[in-house]
C-alpha positions as CSV (number, residue, x, y, z in Angstrom):
1,M,13.0,30.6,0.7
2,K,13.8,30.8,-3.0
3,F,13.9,27.6,-5.0
4,S,17.3,28.6,-6.4
5,S,18.8,28.7,-2.9
6,L,17.3,25.3,-2.2
7,L,18.7,23.9,-5.5
8,L,22.2,25.3,-4.6
9,A,21.9,23.6,-1.2
10,V,21.1,20.2,-2.9
11,I,24.0,20.6,-5.3
12,A,26.4,21.5,-2.5
13,L,25.8,18.1,-0.9
14,H,28.1,16.4,-3.4
15,V,30.5,19.1,-4.4
16,D,34.2,18.6,-3.5
17,L,35.2,21.7,-1.8
18,G,38.9,20.8,-1.9
19,T,39.2,20.4,1.9
20,G,40.2,16.8,1.8
21,L,37.1,16.0,3.8
22,Q,34.9,13.1,2.8
23,T,31.2,13.7,2.2
24,S,28.9,12.1,4.6
25,S,26.8,9.2,3.4
26,R,23.6,10.8,4.6
27,I,22.0,14.2,4.9
28,G,21.2,13.2,8.4
29,Y,24.8,14.4,9.1
30,L,24.1,17.9,8.1
31,V,24.5,18.8,11.7
32,T,26.4,16.2,13.7
33,P,25.7,18.0,16.9
34,P,28.3,19.2,19.2
35,S,27.2,19.9,22.7
36,S,26.3,23.5,21.9
37,S,23.7,22.4,19.3
38,S,22.1,19.6,21.3
39,A,19.3,21.9,22.7
40,W,18.5,23.0,19.2
41,L,18.2,19.5,17.9
42,Q,15.8,18.6,20.8
43,R,13.6,21.7,19.9
44,C,13.3,20.8,16.3
45,G,12.7,17.1,17.0
46,A,15.5,15.9,14.8
47,Q,17.4,13.9,17.4
48,D,15.5,10.7,17.0
49,R,15.6,10.8,13.2
50,L,19.3,11.5,13.2
51,H,19.7,8.5,15.5
52,R,17.8,6.3,13.0
53,L,19.7,7.6,10.0
54,R,23.0,6.7,11.6
55,G,21.8,3.1,11.9
56,G,21.4,3.4,15.7
57,S,24.7,5.1,16.6
58,S,24.4,7.5,19.6
59,L,24.6,11.3,19.4
60,A,26.9,11.3,22.3
61,A,29.4,9.1,20.5
62,S,29.2,11.5,17.5
63,E,30.0,14.5,19.8
64,G,33.1,12.8,21.0
65,N,34.5,11.5,17.8
66,G,35.5,14.9,16.3
67,E,32.9,14.9,13.5
68,G,31.4,18.2,14.5
69,I,29.6,19.7,11.6
70,F,28.7,18.1,8.2
71,P,31.9,18.6,6.0
72,V,30.1,20.8,3.5
73,L,29.0,23.2,6.2
74,R,32.5,23.7,7.5
75,T,33.5,25.8,4.4
76,A,30.1,26.7,2.9
77,P,29.0,30.4,3.1
78,Q,26.8,31.2,6.0
79,D,23.6,31.7,3.9
80,L,24.2,28.3,2.3
81,R,24.6,26.6,5.7
82,S,21.2,27.9,6.7
83,Q,19.6,26.3,3.6
84,L,21.3,23.0,4.4
85,R,20.0,23.1,7.9
86,V,16.5,23.8,6.6
87,L,16.7,20.6,4.6
88,E,17.6,18.7,7.7
89,V,14.6,20.2,9.7
90,F,12.3,19.5,6.7
91,N,13.4,15.9,6.6
92,S,12.9,15.4,10.3
93,Q,9.6,17.3,10.9
94,V,7.5,16.9,7.7
95,P,5.5,13.6,7.3
96,L,6.8,11.2,4.7
97,T,3.8,11.5,2.4
98,V,4.1,15.3,2.4
99,R,7.8,15.1,1.6
100,Y,7.0,12.7,-1.2
101,T,4.4,15.0,-2.6
102,V,6.8,18.0,-2.5
103,S,9.5,16.0,-4.2
104,C,7.2,14.7,-6.9
105,G,5.8,18.2,-7.4
106,I,9.2,19.7,-8.2
107,A,10.2,16.7,-10.4
108,N,6.9,16.7,-12.3
109,V,7.2,20.4,-13.1
110,L,10.5,19.6,-14.8
111,Y,9.0,16.5,-16.3
112,F,6.1,18.4,-17.9
113,G,8.5,21.1,-19.1
114,L,10.6,18.5,-21.0
115,Y,7.4,16.9,-22.3
116,S,6.2,20.2,-23.7
117,I,9.5,20.9,-25.3
118,L,9.6,17.5,-27.0
119,L,6.1,18.0,-28.4
120,G,7.6,20.8,-30.5
121,F,9.9,18.2,-32.2
122,I,7.9,14.9,-31.9
123,T,4.3,14.8,-33.0
124,S,3.5,11.7,-31.0
125,A,2.5,12.5,-27.4
126,G,3.1,8.9,-26.4
127,I,6.7,9.0,-27.6
128,S,7.3,12.4,-26.0
129,V,5.9,11.4,-22.7
130,T,8.0,8.2,-22.7
131,I,11.3,10.1,-23.4
132,A,10.5,12.7,-20.8
133,Y,9.6,10.1,-18.3
134,L,12.8,8.2,-18.8
135,C,14.8,11.4,-18.3
136,S,12.8,12.5,-15.3
137,V,13.5,9.4,-13.3
138,S,17.1,10.5,-12.7
139,W,16.2,13.8,-11.1
140,Q,13.2,12.3,-9.3
141,H,15.5,9.8,-7.7
142,A,17.9,12.6,-6.6
143,L,15.0,14.7,-5.1
144,H,13.6,11.6,-3.3
145,R,17.0,10.9,-1.8
146,V,17.4,14.4,-0.4
147,L,13.8,15.5,0.4
148,V,12.1,12.2,1.2
149,Y,14.6,9.8,2.6
150,G,17.3,12.2,4.0
151,K,20.3,10.9,1.9
152,D,23.0,12.7,0.0
153,L,23.8,12.8,-3.7
154,Q,27.2,11.1,-3.5
155,I,27.4,8.9,-6.6
156,N,28.7,5.5,-5.5
157,A,27.8,1.8,-6.0
158,I,24.8,2.0,-3.7
159,Y,23.5,5.1,-5.4
160,L,23.7,3.6,-8.9
161,K,22.1,0.3,-7.7
162,E,19.3,2.3,-6.1
163,L,18.8,4.3,-9.4
164,A,18.7,1.1,-11.3
165,G,16.1,-0.2,-8.9
166,I,14.0,2.9,-9.4
167,Y,14.0,2.4,-13.1
168,M,12.8,-1.1,-12.6
169,A,10.2,0.0,-10.1
170,Y,8.9,2.5,-12.7
171,S,8.8,-0.1,-15.5
172,I,5.0,-0.5,-15.2
173,A,4.6,3.2,-15.5
174,F,6.9,3.2,-18.6
175,V,4.3,0.9,-20.3
176,L,1.2,2.6,-18.9
177,N,2.2,6.3,-19.5
178,P,2.1,6.4,-23.3
179,M,-1.0,4.2,-23.4
180,I,-2.9,6.4,-20.9
181,T,-1.7,9.6,-22.5
182,E,-2.6,8.6,-26.1
183,G,-5.8,7.1,-24.9
184,C,-7.0,10.2,-23.1
185,I,-6.0,12.4,-26.1
186,G,-7.9,10.1,-28.4
187,L,-11.0,10.3,-26.2
188,G,-10.7,14.0,-26.1
189,K,-10.5,14.2,-29.9
190,M,-13.7,12.1,-30.1
191,Y,-15.4,14.4,-27.7
192,I,-14.4,17.5,-29.7
193,A,-15.6,15.8,-33.0
194,Q,-19.0,15.1,-31.4
195,T,-19.5,18.4,-29.6
196,G,-17.6,20.8,-31.7
197,A,-15.8,22.1,-28.5
198,S,-12.6,23.0,-30.5
199,W,-11.4,25.2,-27.6
200,L,-10.5,22.0,-25.8
201,F,-8.0,20.9,-28.4
202,K,-5.1,22.9,-27.0
203,W,-5.6,21.3,-23.6
204,L,-5.5,17.7,-24.9
205,N,-1.8,17.1,-24.4
206,P,-1.6,18.6,-20.9
207,L,-4.8,16.7,-19.8
208,G,-3.4,13.4,-21.2
209,F,-0.1,14.0,-19.3
210,L,-2.0,14.8,-16.1
211,A,-4.2,11.7,-16.4
212,S,-1.1,9.4,-16.8
213,L,0.6,11.2,-14.0
214,L,-2.2,10.7,-11.5
215,L,-2.9,7.1,-12.4
216,T,0.7,5.9,-12.1
217,G,1.7,8.2,-9.2
218,L,0.1,6.1,-6.4
219,L,1.6,2.9,-7.8
220,N,5.0,4.5,-7.9
221,F,4.8,5.6,-4.3
222,F,4.7,2.0,-3.1
223,T,7.3,0.6,-5.5
224,V,9.8,3.5,-4.9
225,S,9.4,3.2,-1.1
226,A,10.3,-0.5,-1.3
227,V,13.5,0.3,-3.3
228,F,14.6,3.0,-0.8
229,E,13.9,0.8,2.2
230,K,16.1,-1.9,0.8
231,T,19.0,0.3,0.0
232,S,18.7,2.1,3.4
233,E,19.2,-1.2,5.1
234,E,22.3,-1.8,3.0
235,E,23.7,1.6,3.8
236,N,23.0,1.2,7.5
237,E,24.8,-2.2,7.5
238,K,27.8,-0.5,5.7
239,L,27.9,2.3,8.3
240,A,27.8,-0.2,11.1
241,T,30.9,-2.1,9.9
C-alpha cells in the first residue's frame, strides 16, 4: 500500500464531504457493521475493539440504529474506502507498541526532514532541533490518534485539550533534546580533533539528532499514553451521555 494512499485516507477522516453527515468521533466507526459485515468483523478480530471504542455499546444496537457505514465511507471512492478499512484492521490487529513505533517512525521522518532544512538557515543544531520538535508534536499527535489509539482527526475541544496535554507531556523532551543534541555533537567534535577522523564531521548532526530521539522516545511513550488514556475516558463518557 502506498504511503500517499494512506495519507489520503487519514485526511479524509475529517473532510466535510457536503453530505450533511456528522463525522464520527472515532475511527472505530469506520465500519459500523450491518448484519452483512458481521462475519468479516469476527474474522479480522475487530469486534471486541469496536465494542471498547464505543465505550461499551453493543454492535447489535449499532446495526439497528441506522448508522450503517462510517459517514466518510458512504461517499468516498471505492479505493479510498479500502484504505480506511485497512486502518481499522491495523488498529484492531496490531499490538499497541508496534502501532506506536510505526506512528513515531512516520512522524520522525518528517521531524528529521524539517530539522535538516532548518540547519540550512540556523547554524545552531540545538535551536534547529527545538523548532523542529515543537512543530513535529502536532503531526505526531494526529498520527497517534489515528494509528495508535483509533481516533479521528475532528478538531474539537477534546482534540485541542489532548494536543495541549501532549505538548505538556513532551516538556521534558523539549529541555533534553537541545542539550543531548549539542552535547553529542560536542563530543563528536572532540573525538574528531583527537583522532583526525574528519570523515565523521558530516554525520555529527544526524547522530546528535538520533541520540536525542532515542533517549527521549521511551519517556515519551509513557507520558503520551497517560494523556491519551485520560482523554479517551472523557470521550467515552461523552458518547455515553
